C-alpha positions as CSV (number, residue, x, y, z in Angstrom):
1,M,-17.5,-24.7,13.3
2,R,-21.0,-26.0,12.6
3,V,-21.2,-28.6,15.3
4,Q,-24.4,-30.3,13.9
5,S,-22.7,-31.3,10.7
6,L,-19.1,-31.3,11.7
7,T,-18.4,-29.9,8.4
8,V,-16.6,-26.5,7.9
9,D,-16.6,-24.3,5.0
10,V,-13.1,-24.5,3.6
11,V,-9.9,-26.6,4.2
12,I,-6.7,-25.6,2.4
13,K,-4.6,-28.6,2.5
14,N,-0.9,-29.4,2.2
15,G,0.5,-25.9,1.6
16,L,3.7,-24.3,2.9
17,L,2.2,-21.8,5.3
18,V,4.0,-18.5,6.3
19,L,3.1,-18.4,10.0
20,P,4.2,-15.9,12.6
21,S,6.3,-18.8,13.9
22,G,8.0,-19.4,10.6
23,L,7.3,-21.7,7.4
24,T,5.2,-24.7,8.4
25,E,3.6,-27.5,6.1
26,A,0.0,-27.6,7.3
27,S,-3.6,-27.1,6.6
28,I,-5.9,-24.3,7.3
29,V,-9.4,-24.8,8.6
30,V,-11.8,-22.0,7.8
31,D,-15.4,-21.6,8.9
32,E,-17.8,-18.6,9.0
33,G,-15.0,-16.4,7.6
34,K,-12.6,-17.1,10.4
35,I,-9.4,-19.3,10.7
36,I,-10.5,-21.9,13.3
37,G,-7.6,-24.2,12.9
38,I,-4.1,-24.8,11.6
39,V,-3.3,-28.6,11.7
40,K,-1.0,-31.0,10.4
41,S,-3.3,-33.9,10.0
42,G,-6.9,-34.9,11.0
43,E,-8.7,-32.2,9.0
44,P,-12.4,-31.9,9.4
45,K,-14.7,-32.5,6.5
46,A,-15.3,-29.4,4.5
47,D,-17.8,-28.0,1.8
48,R,-14.7,-27.1,-0.2
49,V,-11.3,-28.7,0.1
50,I,-8.3,-26.8,-1.7
51,N,-5.2,-28.6,-2.3
52,A,-2.4,-26.2,-2.1
53,S,0.4,-28.8,-2.5
54,G,3.6,-27.3,-4.0
55,K,2.2,-23.8,-3.2
56,V,2.8,-21.2,-0.5
57,V,0.0,-19.9,1.6
58,L,0.2,-16.4,2.9
59,P,-2.1,-14.1,4.8
60,G,-3.8,-11.5,2.4
61,M,-1.8,-8.4,1.7
62,I,-2.8,-5.1,3.1
63,D,-2.1,-2.4,0.9
64,M,-2.1,0.9,3.2
65,H,-1.4,3.3,0.4
66,V,-3.8,3.3,-2.5
67,H,-5.6,6.2,-4.5
68,L,-8.8,4.4,-5.9
69,R,-9.9,7.9,-7.1
70,D,-13.6,7.4,-6.0
71,P,-15.2,9.8,-5.5
72,G,-14.1,12.6,-7.9
73,F,-12.3,10.8,-10.7
74,P,-14.0,7.4,-11.2
75,E,-13.0,7.4,-14.9
76,R,-9.3,7.0,-13.5
77,E,-10.1,4.3,-11.2
78,N,-13.0,3.3,-8.7
79,F,-13.6,1.0,-5.8
80,E,-14.9,-1.7,-8.1
81,S,-12.1,-1.6,-10.7
82,G,-9.4,-0.9,-8.1
83,T,-10.4,-3.8,-5.7
84,R,-10.7,-6.2,-8.7
85,A,-7.2,-5.4,-9.5
86,A,-6.4,-5.9,-5.8
87,A,-8.0,-9.3,-5.6
88,A,-6.0,-10.4,-8.7
89,G,-3.0,-9.0,-6.9
90,G,-3.4,-10.9,-3.6
91,V,-4.4,-7.8,-1.7
92,T,-7.4,-8.4,0.6
93,T,-7.5,-5.2,2.4
94,V,-7.1,-1.7,0.9
95,I,-6.5,1.5,2.8
96,D,-7.5,4.4,0.8
97,M,-5.8,7.9,0.8
98,P,-7.7,11.1,1.5
99,N,-6.9,13.1,-1.6
100,T,-10.3,12.3,-3.4
101,V,-12.8,14.9,-4.5
102,P,-14.1,15.9,-1.9
103,A,-11.0,15.2,0.2
104,T,-11.5,13.1,3.3
105,V,-11.2,15.7,5.7
106,T,-14.8,15.8,7.2
107,V,-17.1,13.1,8.6
108,K,-19.5,13.9,5.7
109,A,-16.9,13.2,3.0
110,F,-15.8,10.1,5.1
111,E,-19.2,8.8,5.2
112,E,-19.9,9.5,1.4
113,K,-16.9,7.5,0.6
114,K,-17.8,4.7,2.7
115,K,-21.2,4.3,1.0
116,I,-19.5,4.2,-2.4
117,A,-16.9,1.5,-1.1
118,D,-19.8,-0.6,0.5
119,R,-21.5,-0.8,-2.7
120,K,-18.5,-1.4,-5.0
121,S,-15.7,-3.0,-3.1
122,L,-14.7,-6.7,-3.6
123,V,-12.2,-6.6,-0.8
124,D,-12.1,-5.2,2.7
125,F,-11.4,-1.6,2.9
126,G,-10.4,1.1,5.3
127,F,-9.6,5.0,5.0
128,I,-6.9,7.4,6.0
129,A,-8.3,10.8,6.7
130,G,-6.7,14.1,5.7
131,A,-5.3,16.2,8.5
132,G,-3.9,19.3,6.6
133,E,-5.2,22.5,8.3
134,I,-8.4,21.1,9.6
135,P,-9.5,21.8,13.1
136,E,-8.7,19.6,15.8
137,K,-12.4,18.7,16.6
138,D,-12.6,17.3,13.0
139,I,-9.4,15.2,13.7
140,I,-11.1,13.8,16.7
141,A,-14.6,13.2,14.8
142,L,-12.8,11.5,11.9
143,A,-11.0,9.0,14.4
144,D,-14.3,8.4,16.0
145,V,-15.9,7.2,12.6
146,G,-13.1,4.8,12.0
147,A,-10.2,6.6,10.3
148,T,-7.1,4.2,10.6
149,A,-4.7,7.1,10.4
150,F,-4.3,10.5,9.1
151,K,-2.2,12.1,6.4
152,S,-0.6,15.5,5.8
153,F,1.4,16.8,2.9
154,L,4.4,19.1,3.0
155,I,3.5,19.8,-0.7
156,A,1.2,22.6,-1.2
157,R,-0.7,21.5,-4.3
158,F,-3.1,19.6,-2.1
159,K,-4.6,22.7,-0.7
160,E,-7.1,20.8,2.0
161,L,-4.2,18.3,3.0
162,A,-1.2,20.5,3.1
163,A,0.0,21.6,6.7
164,S,2.1,24.2,8.1
165,D,4.9,23.2,10.6
166,Y,2.7,24.8,13.3
167,T,-0.4,22.7,12.4
168,L,1.9,19.5,11.9
169,L,2.9,20.0,15.5
170,R,-0.6,20.6,16.8
171,H,-2.0,17.5,14.9
172,M,0.8,15.2,16.1
173,R,-0.1,16.1,19.6
174,T,-3.7,15.3,19.0
175,L,-3.0,12.0,17.3
176,S,-0.6,11.1,20.0
177,E,-3.5,11.3,22.4
178,L,-5.8,9.4,19.9
179,D,-3.2,6.7,19.3
180,R,-3.3,7.2,15.6
181,P,-0.3,7.6,13.4
182,L,0.4,10.7,11.1
183,L,1.4,9.8,7.6
184,V,3.4,12.5,5.8
185,H,4.5,13.1,2.2
186,A,7.8,14.5,3.1
187,E,9.3,16.9,0.6
188,N,10.2,20.5,1.1
189,S,7.6,22.5,-0.9
190,N,9.7,25.6,-1.4
191,L,12.7,23.6,-2.8
192,V,10.4,21.5,-5.0
193,D,8.6,24.4,-6.5
194,S,11.8,26.6,-6.9
195,Y,13.7,23.8,-8.7
196,M,10.8,23.2,-11.0
197,E,10.8,26.9,-11.9
198,E,14.4,26.7,-12.6
199,A,14.1,23.6,-14.8
200,I,11.5,25.3,-16.8
201,A,13.5,28.6,-17.1
202,S,16.4,26.6,-18.5
203,G,14.4,24.9,-21.1
204,R,14.5,21.4,-19.4
205,T,11.1,19.7,-19.6
206,D,12.3,16.3,-20.7
207,P,11.5,13.3,-18.6
208,M,14.8,13.2,-16.9
209,A,14.3,16.9,-15.5
210,H,11.8,15.5,-13.0
211,C,14.7,13.6,-11.3
212,D,17.5,16.2,-11.9
213,F,15.5,19.1,-10.6
214,R,13.8,17.5,-7.7
215,P,16.9,16.4,-5.6
216,P,16.8,14.1,-2.5
217,I,17.7,17.0,-0.1
218,A,14.0,18.1,-0.7
219,E,13.0,14.8,0.9
220,T,15.6,14.3,3.5
221,E,15.2,17.8,4.8
222,A,11.5,17.4,5.2
223,V,11.9,13.9,6.9
224,M,14.3,15.5,9.5
225,R,11.9,18.4,10.1
226,C,9.0,15.9,10.7
227,L,11.1,13.8,12.9
228,M,11.9,16.7,15.2
229,L,8.2,17.7,15.4
230,A,7.1,14.0,16.1
231,E,9.6,13.7,18.8
232,E,8.6,17.0,20.5
233,A,4.9,15.8,20.3
234,G,5.5,12.1,21.2
235,A,3.6,11.0,18.2
236,H,3.8,8.1,15.8
237,L,5.2,9.3,12.6
238,H,5.2,7.4,9.3
239,I,7.1,8.5,6.2
240,C,5.3,7.5,3.0
241,H,6.9,6.4,-0.3
242,M,10.5,6.8,0.9
243,S,13.0,7.1,-2.0
244,A,16.2,8.6,-0.8
245,G,19.0,6.7,0.8
246,G,19.5,9.7,3.3
247,S,15.9,9.3,4.5
248,V,16.6,5.7,5.5
249,D,19.7,6.8,7.5
250,L,17.5,9.5,9.2
251,L,14.8,6.9,10.0
252,E,17.4,4.5,11.4
253,W,18.8,7.4,13.7
254,A,15.5,8.3,15.1
255,Q,14.5,4.6,15.8
256,N,17.8,4.1,17.4
257,G,16.9,7.0,19.6
258,G,13.7,5.7,20.8
259,Q,11.2,7.5,18.5
260,M,8.1,5.8,17.3
261,V,8.6,6.3,13.5
262,T,8.1,4.0,10.7
263,G,8.7,4.3,7.0
264,E,7.4,2.9,3.8
265,T,8.6,2.3,0.2
266,S,7.2,0.8,-2.9
267,T,8.1,-1.4,-6.0
268,N,8.6,2.0,-7.9
269,Y,11.8,2.7,-6.0
270,L,12.9,-1.0,-5.1
271,L,12.9,-1.9,-8.8
272,F,13.5,1.2,-10.7
273,T,16.1,3.9,-10.9
274,E,16.0,7.3,-12.5
275,D,17.5,5.9,-15.7
276,V,14.1,4.2,-16.4
277,M,12.6,7.8,-17.0
278,K,14.5,7.8,-20.3
279,E,12.7,4.8,-21.5
280,R,9.3,4.9,-19.6
281,G,9.1,8.8,-19.5
282,P,5.8,9.9,-17.7
283,Y,4.7,6.6,-17.1
284,A,7.4,6.2,-14.5
285,K,6.8,9.6,-13.1
286,V,6.2,9.5,-9.3
287,D,6.6,11.9,-6.4
288,P,9.3,11.8,-4.9
289,P,11.0,11.0,-8.2
290,L,12.9,7.8,-9.0
291,R,16.6,8.1,-7.6
292,K,20.1,6.7,-8.1
293,K,21.2,3.1,-7.6
294,D,22.9,3.8,-4.4
295,D,19.6,5.2,-3.0
296,Q,17.8,1.9,-4.2
297,L,20.4,-0.2,-2.6
298,R,19.8,1.5,0.7
299,L,16.1,1.2,0.6
300,W,16.5,-2.6,0.0
301,E,19.0,-2.8,2.9
302,G,16.5,-0.7,5.1
303,L,13.7,-3.0,4.2
304,N,15.5,-6.3,5.0
305,D,17.0,-4.9,8.2
306,G,13.8,-3.7,9.7
307,I,14.3,0.0,9.3
308,I,11.7,0.4,6.6
309,D,8.5,-1.2,8.0
310,V,5.9,-1.1,5.2
311,L,5.7,-2.0,1.6
312,A,2.9,-0.4,-0.1
313,S,2.0,0.1,-3.8
314,D,1.1,3.9,-4.0
315,H,-1.5,2.7,-6.7
316,A,-2.4,6.2,-8.4
317,P,-3.9,5.6,-11.8
318,Y,-4.3,8.4,-14.5
319,T,-5.6,8.2,-18.0
320,K,-3.3,7.5,-20.9
321,E,-4.1,11.0,-22.2
322,E,-3.1,12.5,-19.1
323,K,0.3,10.7,-19.0
324,E,1.1,11.1,-22.6
325,R,1.3,15.0,-22.2
326,G,4.6,14.4,-20.2
327,W,6.5,13.4,-23.4
328,D,6.6,16.9,-24.6
329,N,6.8,18.4,-21.1
330,I,7.2,16.2,-18.0
331,Y,5.6,18.8,-15.7
332,D,2.3,18.6,-17.7
333,A,2.0,14.9,-16.7
334,P,0.5,13.8,-13.4
335,S,2.6,11.7,-10.9
336,G,1.4,8.1,-10.1
337,G,0.7,4.8,-11.9
338,V,-1.1,1.5,-12.0
339,V,0.7,-0.7,-9.4
340,I,-1.8,-2.6,-7.1
341,E,-2.2,-5.7,-9.1
342,T,1.7,-6.1,-9.9
343,T,3.2,-5.4,-6.4
344,L,2.8,-9.0,-5.0
345,P,4.1,-10.7,-8.1
346,L,7.1,-8.4,-8.5
347,M,8.1,-9.0,-4.9
348,L,7.6,-12.8,-5.1
349,D,9.9,-12.6,-8.1
350,A,12.3,-10.6,-5.7
351,V,12.0,-13.5,-3.1
352,N,12.9,-16.0,-6.0
353,R,15.9,-13.8,-6.6
354,D,17.1,-13.8,-3.0
355,M,16.5,-10.0,-2.6
356,I,14.1,-10.5,0.4
357,D,12.7,-13.5,2.1
358,I,9.1,-14.5,2.1
359,E,8.7,-14.1,5.9
360,R,9.9,-10.6,5.8
361,L,7.7,-9.9,2.6
362,V,4.6,-11.0,4.7
363,E,5.7,-8.7,7.5
364,V,6.1,-5.5,5.5
365,F,3.1,-6.1,3.2
366,S,0.5,-7.7,5.7
367,T,1.6,-7.7,9.3
368,N,2.9,-4.5,9.9
369,P,0.4,-2.7,7.9
370,A,-2.4,-4.5,9.9
371,V,-0.7,-3.5,13.2
372,M,-0.1,0.3,12.0
373,N,-3.8,0.6,11.0
374,G,-5.2,-1.1,14.2
375,L,-6.5,-4.1,12.4
376,Y,-4.1,-6.6,14.1
377,P,-4.8,-9.5,15.0
378,R,-8.1,-9.5,13.1
379,K,-5.8,-9.3,10.1
380,G,-2.2,-9.5,9.1
381,D,-1.2,-13.0,9.9
382,L,-2.5,-16.7,9.7
383,M,-3.6,-17.4,13.1
384,L,-6.5,-18.7,15.1
385,D,-9.7,-16.4,15.2
386,A,-8.2,-14.1,12.5
387,D,-10.2,-13.3,9.4
388,A,-9.6,-16.0,6.8
389,D,-7.8,-13.5,4.4
390,I,-5.6,-15.9,2.4
391,V,-3.4,-15.9,-0.7
392,V,-2.3,-19.1,-2.2
393,V,0.8,-18.3,-4.5
394,D,2.7,-20.4,-7.0
395,M,6.4,-19.4,-6.7
396,D,7.2,-21.1,-10.0
397,K,4.4,-19.6,-12.1
398,P,5.9,-17.0,-14.7
399,F,4.2,-13.7,-15.3
400,H,4.5,-11.2,-18.1
401,I,3.0,-7.8,-17.4
402,K,0.9,-6.5,-20.1
403,G,-1.4,-3.4,-19.4
404,E,-4.1,-4.8,-21.5
405,N,-4.4,-7.8,-19.1
406,L,-4.8,-5.7,-16.0
407,Q,-8.2,-5.5,-13.9
408,T,-7.9,-1.7,-13.5
409,I,-9.7,0.8,-15.8
410,Q,-6.3,2.2,-17.0
411,K,-4.5,-0.4,-19.1
412,I,-1.2,1.4,-18.7
413,T,1.5,0.5,-16.3
414,P,5.1,1.5,-15.5
415,Y,5.8,-2.2,-15.5
416,E,4.8,-2.9,-19.0
417,D,6.6,-6.1,-20.5
418,M,8.3,-7.0,-17.2
419,K,8.8,-10.7,-16.6
420,G,9.3,-12.7,-13.6
421,K,8.3,-15.8,-11.4
422,G,5.7,-16.0,-8.6
423,M,2.1,-15.4,-8.9
424,P,-1.1,-15.5,-6.6
425,V,-3.3,-18.2,-7.8
426,M,-6.1,-17.8,-5.3
427,T,-7.1,-15.1,-3.0
428,L,-9.8,-15.5,-0.2
429,V,-11.5,-12.7,1.8
430,R,-12.9,-13.8,5.0
431,G,-13.2,-17.4,3.6
432,E,-14.8,-16.4,0.4
433,V,-12.7,-17.2,-2.9
434,I,-12.7,-14.1,-4.8
435,Y,-9.9,-14.8,-7.3
436,E,-9.0,-18.2,-8.8
437,D,-7.0,-19.4,-11.7
438,G,-6.7,-16.0,-13.3
439,Q,-10.3,-15.0,-12.9
440,V,-11.9,-12.5,-10.5
441,I,-15.0,-14.1,-9.2
442,G,-15.6,-12.0,-6.2
443,R,-18.7,-9.6,-6.1
444,P,-18.9,-5.8,-5.7
445,G,-20.3,-5.0,-2.3
446,Y,-18.7,-8.1,-0.5
447,G,-15.8,-5.9,0.8
448,A,-16.4,-4.7,4.5
449,F,-15.4,-1.6,6.2
450,Q,-12.5,-1.9,8.6
451,R,-12.1,0.2,11.5
452,P,-9.3,0.1,14.3
453,L,-10.0,-2.4,17.0
C-alpha cells in the first residue's frame, strides 16, 4: 500500500468471493499487483473501484495444458492470439506443452520459447518441458531454468517426446529427486497403431472409426503400466486428458494405496460423448478419443469426488483446412481443437446446472494446477500476498459460442453453437485489468514467466 497517499490501486467491492475458506461476501484490496486485503467494510481509497455486486469473484484460472504452437506453427496459434483468448476466458496463467518446433527438450529451445512468450503474452505463463528419451543431465538443466513439470508420450509419433518404459522409469527417479511431476499421454502405442491399420484395411475411415478403433483398453493399460513404474520410482505421476472410466478406477486404486498420482480431464470428455463425432466429425477429434456415456459419468464422479485433480483445456488449434480433411478420412485430420476461451464459461454453466459446485471448480482449475506446478501460494487462491489474478464472473450472463467471435487465430471450435449461462466479465492479471466487458484490453508483453517457487 502506498502509505504516503493511503490510496491503493484497485478495490473490487461487494462481490461473492470464492476463498479457500468458502464463499464470502467481501471486498478485495489490490496494490502493486498483490492482494493486500480482504475486508467486509472500511475499504481504503483506490485509483479504481470495481463494483462486483451480484457477481462471483474467482482467482484467475490456471490452464496447465495448452498448445500455443509457438514456435513452429504460429499460423495455427501463437502466444499473442492464444493468450488473448485466455484473457477472454478468465485464464490468467497458461502452462505451455513441449511439442512445439523445436520441441522443448533443451535449455536452448526453452529459452527461445521464453523470449517469444516474453514479447507476445498477455497473461502469465510457464512451460512444461519434454522428457521423452533425453539425457538425465538435460532433465536437470531444464528444471534449473524453470520447467514446472515434464511430459512424456507413450505414443511414438512425437519422436523427441516419446519414451520407452526403461526411460520412463529412469526419468521418474530423476524427477522424484527434483520434486517435479511427470505428465504422461497414456495410450498403448502398439494397440493404437495396430487398430488404426485394421480400421483402414477394413475401409473404416469415417469419423466414428476414430472412436471404434481406439478402444479404452489402450488408455487403461498404459495408465496401469505408468502407475506401476511410478510406484517403483516414488515419483509424482500425472495422467493427462483422462477419457476412460477404467482410468478413473485405476487412479482411485493407486491413490487409496498411498501413491502420489494425479489426473486431469477436459470439457471435451465431460461434455461430449462419441456420438458427437457423427455431427462434428474432425472438429471433435481428440486423443484419446471421445468415449461412451458411462465413461463420461465416471469422469464427472471422479472430478467431484477428488479423484481427478485438474481441469485443463488441452487447447490445440489447427487450421480449418487441416481439420476438413477428416470428413473424407478421419485419419487425415489432426487431433485437437480451440478450447481455451470456452472452458470456463462451459464449466460455469455446469455449475448452474448443479453438475459441479463453484468451490470445486476453483480447486481443479486454479488451486490444484498452481500447487502442481509449484506456483502456490503466489497463484491459485484469493489470499493475502498472492498475485492479484482475479476473474469476475456473471453467473446469469448467457453465452452462445460462435467461432467467428473467438479471440484465437482459428475461428473453428468443437463447441460451435453451444449455449449456456455463466461468463467472465473482467479478468485481472497482477492487478491489471486485461479483459473487460467483452473486450481484451491487455497488451502483449505484459505476461510474466512463472517458475516454481
